C-alpha positions in Angstrom: -9.3 13.1 -1.2 -11.7 10.8 -0.3 -11.9 7.0 -1.2 -13.6 7.8 -4.6 -10.3 8.8 -5.4 -8.0 6.5 -4.0 -5.6 4.9 -6.5 -4.6 1.6 -5.9 -1.9 1.2 -7.6 0.2 4.1 -5.8 1.7 3.8 -2.5 -0.1 6.3 0.5 2.8 7.5 1.7 4.9 8.5 -1.4 2.4 8.6 -4.3 5.1 6.4 -6.0 3.5 2.6 -8.1 3.4 0.2 -4.8 3.9 -2.3 -7.4 0.9 -4.5 -5.7 0.4 -7.9 -6.6 -3.3 -8.1 -6.6 -3.9 -4.5 -8.1 -1.5 -5.7 -11.3 -3.8 -9.3 -11.6 -0.8 -11.5 -10.4 -2.3 -15.2 -10.6 -4.4 -16.2 -7.5 -4.4 -12.0 -6.4 -1.1 -12.4 -4.5 1.3 -10.0 -3.5 4.6 -9.2 -2.2 2.7 -7.3 1.5 0.3 -10.5 2.0 4.3 -11.8 3.9 5.7 -8.4 5.2 5.3 -7.3 8.4 4.3 -3.5 8.9 5.1 -1.6 12.1 1.7 -0.3 14.1 3.8 3.1 13.7 4.0 2.8 9.6 0.5 1.7 9.5 -0.8 4.9 11.7 0.6 7.4 8.8 -1.7 5.9 6.0 -4.4 8.4 5.4 -7.9 7.5 6.6 -9.6 7.0 3.2 -6.6 5.3 1.6 -7.0 2.3 4.4 -7.5 -1.1 3.3 -7.4 0.5 -0.3 -3.9 0.9 -1.2 -0.5 -0.6 -0.1 2.5 0.7 0.9 5.2 0.2 -1.3 8.7 -2.1 -0.7 10.6 1.6 -0.4 8.4 3.0 2.7 7.7 -0.5 4.0 11.9 -0.7 4.4 12.4 2.7 5.4 9.7 2.5 8.2 9.6 6.4 8.2 
């Protein structure tokens, strides 16, 4: 997959909807993840082509797998 095929509404780790507020068009482009803390080990699991293109979902963020 290249970055042109990245779905910004899907979690790059599990493929489920990530409920990104920015993608959904929330007021002021806010998202739950703006205040979340993601450990480096979790961010390292995001495929290179998806980094800074799609949010990790709450489930993956909470499981920290």
